[in-house]
C-alpha positions in Angstrom: 37.5 -24.9 18.7 35.7 -22.5 21.0 38.1 -19.7 20.0 37.5 -20.6 16.3 33.7 -20.3 16.8 34.2 -16.9 18.5 36.2 -15.7 15.5 33.5 -16.7 13.1 30.9 -14.9 15.2 33.1 -11.8 15.3 33.5 -11.8 11.5 29.8 -12.3 11.0 28.9 -9.5 13.3 31.7 -6.9 12.8 32.0 -6.1 9.1 28.5 -7.0 7.9 27.2 -5.1 11.0 29.0 -2.0 10.0 27.6 -1.9 6.5 24.2 -2.9 7.7 24.1 -0.2 10.4 23.7 2.5 7.7 21.1 0.5 5.8 19.1 -0.3 9.0 19.0 3.4 9.9 16.9 4.0 6.8 14.7 1.0 7.5 14.1 2.0 11.1 13.1 5.6 10.3 11.0 4.7 7.3 9.3 1.8 9.2 8.3 4.2 12.0 6.8 6.7 9.6 4.9 3.9 7.7 3.2 2.9 11.0 1.5 6.3 11.3 0.2 7.0 7.8 -2.9 9.1 8.8 -1.1 11.1 11.4 1.6 12.2 8.9 -0.8 12.4 5.9 -0.4 16.2 5.6 3.3 16.0 4.8 4.3 15.7 1.1 7.7 15.7 -0.7 8.4 17.4 -4.1 8.7 14.8 -6.8 11.5 16.9 -8.4 13.7 15.8 -5.5 13.4 12.2 -6.5 14.8 10.0 -9.3 13.3 10.8 -12.7 11.0 7.7 -12.8 9.0 9.3 -10.0 8.0 12.3 -12.1 4.6 12.3 -13.8 5.0 11.7 -17.5 1.9 11.2 -19.6 -0.1 10.9 -16.4 1.7 7.7 -15.2 2.5 6.5 -11.7 -1.2 6.0 -10.9 -1.9 9.7 -11.2 -5.4 9.0 -12.5 -7.9 6.3 -11.5 -11.1 7.4 -13.2 -13.4 10.1 -14.5 -16.9 11.3 -14.0 -18.7 13.2 -16.8 -20.9 15.9 -15.3 -21.9 17.5 -18.6 -20.6 17.6 -22.2 -18.0 20.1 -21.2 -17.4 19.3 -17.5 -15.5 16.2 -16.4 -14.1 15.3 -13.0 -10.9 13.3 -13.1 -9.6 11.7 -9.9 -6.9 9.5 -8.5 -3.7 10.0 -6.5 -3.8 13.7 -7.7 -7.1 14.3 -5.9 -10.1 15.7 -7.8 -9.9 18.1 -10.7 -12.5 19.7 -13.0 -11.6 19.7 -16.7 -13.2 20.3 -20.1 -14.1 17.9 -22.9 -10.5 18.3 -24.4 -8.8 17.6 -21.1 -6.8 20.8 -21.5 -7.8 23.1 -18.6 -7.9 21.9 -15.0 -9.4 23.5 -11.9 -8.9 22.1 -8.4 -12.0 20.4 -7.0 -10.4 19.6 -3.7 -12.0 22.3 -1.6 -12.7 21.0 1.9 -10.4 18.0 1.6 -7.4 18.3 4.1 -4.0 19.2 2.6 -1.7 16.3 1.7 -1.6 13.8 -1.2 -2.8 10.9 1.0 -5.8 12.9 2.2 -6.7 13.4 -1.5 -6.2 9.9 -2.7 -9.5 9.1 -4.4 -10.7 5.6 -5.2 -14.1 6.4 -6.6 -16.5 9.2 -7.5 -20.2 8.8 -8.0 -23.1 11.1 -8.9 -26.6 9.9 -8.1 -29.7 10.5 -10.2 -30.6 13.5 -8.1 -27.2 15.1 -8.5 -25.7 14.2 -5.1 -21.9 13.7 -5.5 -19.9 11.3 -3.3 -16.1 10.5 -3.0 -14.5 7.3 -1.7 -11.1 8.2 -0.2 -8.3 6.7 1.7 -9.5 8.2 4.9 -13.3 8.2 4.6 -16.4 8.9 2.7 -17.1 12.5 1.6 -20.1 14.4 0.1 -20.0 17.5 -2.1 -21.9 20.5 -0.6 -23.1 22.4 -3.6 -24.1 25.5 -1.6 -20.7 26.1 -0.1 -18.6 24.4 -2.8 -16.6 22.2 -0.5 -16.3 18.5 0.4 -17.7 17.4 3.8 -16.8 14.2 5.5 -19.5 11.8 6.8 -18.9 10.7 10.4 -19.4 7.0 10.1 -18.6 4.1 12.4 -15.7 2.3 10.7 -12.9 0.0 11.8 -11.0 0.8 8.6 -11.5 4.3 7.2 -10.7 3.4 3.6 -13.7 3.5 1.2 -13.2 1.7 -2.1 -16.4 1.9 -4.2 -19.7 3.7 -4.6 -22.8 2.8 -6.5 -26.3 4.2 -6.9 -29.7 2.7 -7.7 -32.5 5.2 -8.0 -32.3 7.5 -4.9 -30.2 5.0 -2.9 -26.5 5.2 -2.6 -24.3 2.2 -1.7 -20.8 2.9 -0.3 -18.3 0.1 0.2 -15.5 0.4 2.8 -12.8 -2.3 3.2 -15.1 -4.1 5.8 -18.7 -2.9 5.5 -21.4 -1.7 3.2 -23.1 1.6 3.9 -26.4 2.5 2.5 -28.6 5.6 2.5 -31.1 7.8 0.6 -29.0 10.3 -1.4 -29.5 13.8 0.1 -26.1 15.3 -0.6 -24.1 16.0 2.6 -27.3 15.3 4.5 -27.4 11.7 3.6 -27.8 9.4 6.6 -25.9 6.2 6.1 -26.6 2.9 7.9 -23.8 0.3 8.3 -24.4 -3.3 7.2 -22.1 -6.3 7.8 -22.2 -8.6 4.9 -23.1 -12.2 5.8 -20.5 -15.0 5.5 -20.8 -17.0 2.3 -21.8 -20.7 2.4 -19.0 -22.9 3.6 -17.0 -20.0 5.1 -13.9 -20.8 7.1 -12.3 -18.2 9.2 -8.9 -18.1 7.5 -6.5 -15.3 6.6 -3.6 -15.2 4.3 -0.2 -16.0 5.7 1.1 -12.9 3.9 -1.3 -10.7 5.9 -0.4 -12.4 9.1 3.3 -11.8 8.6 2.6 -8.2 7.4 0.8 -7.4 10.6 3.4 -9.1 12.8 6.1 -7.1 11.1 4.3 -3.8 11.6 2.8 -4.6 15.0 -0.7 -3.9 13.7 -1.7 -7.4 14.7 -2.1 -6.1 18.3 -3.5 -2.7 17.2 -2.0 0.6 18.2 -0.1 -0.9 21.2 1.5 -3.4 18.8 2.5 -0.7 16.4 4.0 1.4 19.1 6.0 -1.6 20.3 7.4 -2.2 16.8 8.2 1.6 16.7 10.2 1.0 19.9 12.1 -1.8 18.1 12.8 0.7 15.4 14.3 3.0 18.0 16.3 0.1 19.3 17.6 -0.6 15.8 18.7 3.1 15.5 20.4 2.9 18.9 22.3 -0.3 18.1 23.3 1.0 14.7 24.7 4.2 16.1 26.5 2.6 19.1 27.9 0.0 16.8 29.3 2.6 14.4 30.8 4.5 17.5 32.5 1.3 18.8 33.8 0.5 15.3 35.5 3.8 14.7 36.3 5.3 18.1 39.1 2.9 19.1 41.2 3.9 16.1 40.4 7.5 16.8 41.5 7.1 20.4 44.8 5.6 19.4 45.3 8.4 16.9 44.7 11.1 19.5 47.0 9.4 22.0 49.8 9.4 19.5 49.3 13.1 19.0 49.3 13.5 22.8 45.7 14.9 22.7 43.1 14.2 25.5 41.0 11.2 24.9 39.0 11.0 28.1 35.6 11.9 26.6 36.2 9.6 23.6 37.0 6.7 25.9 33.9 7.3 28.1 31.6 7.5 25.0 33.2 4.3 23.6 32.8 2.4 26.8 29.3 3.6 27.3 28.4 2.7 23.7 29.9 -0.8 24.0 28.2 -1.5 27.4 24.7 -0.5 26.2 25.1 -1.9 22.7 25.7 -5.3 24.4 23.0 -5.0 27.0 20.2 -3.7 24.7 21.2 -6.1 21.9 21.1 -9.1 24.4 17.7 -8.0 25.7 16.1 -7.6 22.3 17.9 -9.9 19.8 15.0 -12.4 19.6 12.5 -9.7 18.9 14.8 -8.0 16.4 15.5 -11.3 14.6 11.7 -11.9 14.3 11.2 -8.3 13.0 13.9 -8.7 10.3 12.9 -12.2 9.4 9.2 -11.3 8.8 10.2 -8.4 6.7 12.0 -10.7 4.2 8.7 -12.3 3.2 6.8 -9.1 2.4 8.4 -8.5 -1.0 9.3 -10.8 -3.9 10.9 -13.2 -4.4 10.2 -14.7 -1.0 6.7 -13.3 -1.1 5.9 -15.8 -3.9 6.5 -18.7 -1.5 3.7 -17.6 0.9 1.4 -15.8 -1.5 -1.3 -18.5 -1.6 -0.9 -19.9 1.9 -3.9 -19.5 4.3 -3.8 -20.0 8.1 -6.1 -19.6 11.1 -6.0 -16.0 12.5 -4.0 -15.6 15.7 -6.4 -15.7 18.6 -7.3 -12.3 20.2 -5.3 -10.5 17.5 -6.5 -7.8 15.1 -7.0 -10.5 12.5 -9.3 -12.5 14.8 -12.5 -10.7 13.7 -16.1 -11.8 13.9 -16.8 -9.9 10.6 -16.1 -12.5 7.8 -15.4 -9.6 5.4 -13.0 -7.6 7.6 -10.5 -5.8 5.3 -11.5 -7.9 2.3 -13.9 -5.7 0.3 -12.4 -3.9 -2.8 -15.1 -2.6 -5.1 -18.7 -3.0 -6.2 -20.8 -2.5 -9.3 -24.5 -3.0 -10.0 -25.2 -5.6 -12.7 -28.3 -4.4 -14.4 -28.8 -7.5 -16.5 -28.8 -9.9 -13.5 -30.2 -7.6 -10.9 -27.4 -8.2 -8.4 -24.3 -6.4 -7.1 -20.9 -7.7 -8.2 -18.5 -7.3 -5.3 -14.7 -7.6 -5.8 -13.0 -8.9 -2.7 -9.6 -10.2 -1.8 -11.2 -13.7 -1.9 -12.4 -13.3 -5.5 -15.5 -11.9 -7.2 -19.0 -12.4 -5.5 -22.5 -11.5 -6.5 -24.7 -10.0 -3.8 -28.4 -9.7 -3.6 -29.6 -6.1 -3.1 -32.0 -6.8 -0.2 -30.7 -9.9 1.6 -27.0 -9.0 0.8 -26.3 -12.7 0.4 -22.8 -13.2 -1.0 -22.3 -16.0 -3.5 -19.1 -16.7 -5.4 -19.2 -16.0 -9.1 -18.6 -19.3 -11.0 -16.3 -17.7 -13.6 -13.7 -15.4 -12.1 -11.8 -12.6 -13.8 -8.0 -12.3 -13.4 -7.3 -9.7 -10.7 -3.9 -8.9 -9.2 -3.3 -9.5 -5.5 -2.8 -5.7 -5.3 -6.5 -5.3 -6.0 -8.9 -4.2 -8.8 -8.4 -0.8 -10.3 -10.9 -0.7 -13.2 -14.4 -2.2 -12.9 -17.0 -0.9 -15.4 -20.0 -2.3 -17.2 -19.6 -2.3 -21.0 -23.0 -3.7 -22.0 -24.5 -7.1 -22.7 -23.8 -8.3 -19.2 -20.1 -7.9 -19.6 -17.6 -5.8 -17.6 -14.2 -4.3 -18.2 -11.8 -5.4 -15.4 -8.4 -4.0 -14.9 -5.6 -4.4 -12.4 -1.8 -5.0 -12.4 -2.7 -8.4 -14.1 -3.9 -6.5 -17.2 -7.2 -5.4 -18.8 -9.9 -7.9 -19.5 -13.4 -8.3 -20.9 -15.3 -10.5 -18.4 -18.8 -11.9 -18.4 -19.9 -13.5 -15.1 -21.9 -16.2 -17.0 -19.2 -17.0 -19.6 -16.2 -19.3 -18.9 -13.9 -17.5 -21.3 -12.2 -14.2 -20.3 -10.8 -12.0 -23.1 -7.9 -9.7 -23.2 -9.6 -6.3 -23.7 -6.9 -4.9 -26.0 -6.2 -7.8 -28.2 -9.6 -9.6 -28.1 -7.8 -12.9 -27.7 -8.9 -15.4 -25.0 -6.9 -14.9 -21.8 -4.2 -17.5 -21.0 -2.9 -17.5 -17.5 0.9 -16.8 -17.6 3.2 -19.7 -16.8 4.9 -19.5 -13.4 2.2 -17.4 -11.8 3.7 -14.1 -12.8 2.2 -11.6 -10.4 1.9 -8.8 -12.9 0.8 -8.7 -16.6 2.2 -7.0 -19.6 0.3 -3.9 -18.8 -0.4 -2.7 -15.2 -3.7 -1.0 -15.2 -4.3 1.7 -12.6 -7.5 3.2 -14.0 -9.4 4.4 -17.0 -11.0 7.6 -18.4 -14.0 8.1 -20.7 -14.6 11.4 -22.4 -18.1 12.8 -23.3 -17.9 11.2 -26.7 -17.4 7.8 -25.1 -13.7 7.4 -26.1 -11.8 5.2 -23.7 -8.3 5.8 -22.3 -6.5 3.3 -20.1 -4.1 4.5 -17.3 -1.0 2.2 -17.3 1.3 2.5 -14.3 4.6 3.0 -16.2 3.5 4.3 -19.6 0.6 6.5 -18.6 -2.5 7.2 -20.6 -3.2 4.8 -23.6 -6.0 5.6 -26.1 -8.1 2.5 -26.8 -9.8 2.1 -30.2 -8.8 5.6 -31.3 -5.7 7.7 -31.7 -6.7 10.9 -29.8 -4.0 11.5 -27.2 -4.5 13.2 -23.8 -2.7 16.5 -23.3 0.2 16.5 -20.9 -0.3 17.3 -17.2 -0.6 21.1 -16.9 1.8 23.1 -14.7 -0.9 24.1 -12.2 -1.8 20.5 -11.5 1.8 19.3 -11.6 2.8 21.8 -8.8 0.3 20.2 -6.5 1.1 16.6 -7.5 3.7 15.8 -4.8 4.3 12.4 -3.3 3.2 11.7 0.2 5.8 11.2 2.9 4.3 7.8 3.5 4.6 6.7 -0.1 8.2 8.0 -0.2 9.1 6.0 2.9 7.4 2.9 1.3 9.6 3.3 -1.8 12.7 3.4 0.4 11.5 0.6 2.7 10.8 -1.8 -0.2 14.0 -0.8 -2.1 12.1 0.5 -5.1 13.8 3.9 -4.8 16.9 2.2 -6.2 15.3 0.7 -9.3 16.8 3.5 -11.4 20.2 2.2 -10.5 19.7 -1.6 -10.1 16.9 -2.3 -12.5 14.9 -5.4 -11.6 17.6 -6.5 -9.2 16.3 -4.1 -6.6 13.9 -6.8 -5.4 16.8 -8.6 -3.8 17.5 -5.7 -1.4 14.8 -6.6 1.1 15.5 -10.4 1.4 19.3 -9.9 1.4 19.1 -7.1 4.0 16.8 -9.2 6.1 19.0 -12.3 6.0 22.1 -10.2 6.8 20.3 -8.5 9.7 19.2 -11.8 11.2 22.7 -13.1 10.9 24.2 -10.0 12.5 21.9 -9.9 15.6 22.2 -13.6 16.3 26.0 -13.7 15.8 26.2 -10.6 18.0 24.3 -12.2 20.8 26.4 -15.4 20.6 29.6 -13.4 20.6 28.3 -11.5 23.7 27.3 -14.7 25.5 30.7 -16.2 24.8 32.6 -13.2 26.2 30.2 -13.0 29.2 30.7 -16.7 30.1 34.4 -16.3 29.7 34.4 -13.4 32.2 32.2 -15.4 34.6 
């Protein structure tokens, strides 16, 4: 019976482990890169090297998020492509990225805003920037932030309000000389310090739950994964190579030494780290559908003394803000839903009637008159009034019906919108690209000078590999099974490997 169990462990470890070794090499390398986004933000990859679905066609793949009309013939468009100045026909484009560091991630723009006195501000992935009209460059504001990402900017009179993922910054608009003060928004009534189970698992998987030391520790587990994969491959192939060379009467001393060394340290390192590796692989399984759906709505207490255990009730929860002229309040989109906020007291109160917003966040949030707003995300595009119980599909005009089964994305995945000087609206859809709304005037294709600079960041490429989306062109929708199946196989391989090692070790004893 003991021998039979040992045979099962060997079968579970040997052949699945061989196949998995090559897969885990990709996961380990991409995981390490993903843990250091800002440090590697200057490195891009040419989209022409990737499958065709990664090419920009009709401004798709979240190329554009928004536009800002400066004058009847001067429009700034922005998004993952950075900031570009174009004309009223969207035909000619000139880079407006001067002063921003090189790299697509460094030029990922979430919002642009021009105040009444002409001051121009940009909310980016790595900070808040102001346009210096004299020198014609962007300059970064040195602000005290725990998360550098800024998500929204609004102006009332001469005051500018900039929203980061955790705080509100306010100041009198004076261009790059604006002096911002940081404000922590108060907890809403009945607040409980809870975080999503998804975020907890995410931060455990990346190590971010313990800050930089935790990320470096998970990086080390990535190195261990690479080491175990390579030594496992060596031990699988070298014995047959040694036998082959012996038959040919060739020296095998070095091969034998490498094989013995690989087996020895493969066993030792695997035995020392198998619990941590199993936890790493297990948590990764829940960060993508379909297993993500099982934990999407669960909320838990933050782990004590971890990065999630924050005194700020809005830590990493703020997504966008807009001034509601009719009601005299700010509307703040958060990961907890939509809130209204008083301008002076900053009191946060949940809005009674919530718009549909994807868990991936709000991408379009614009007033359209009569107290209503256009709200867009991967859930779709909607007409929403904070005081009205019915939400309407913006394109069809029909009342919104929540899809059965809690489908995480809608029929259209809105990544942004554009408005030309004549007021014509265009919606940016992730897969299709630009869609005219209420008219038939199409946007010209992306010009060559812009396309040449529209690479994909190394971080985004590694994310595509790590999540398995890179294989969508081959597998279609079945690519979502790559992550859970790989995680399950990896947990099985490391546990069976340890049990096999313990059995042999005890037998030797």
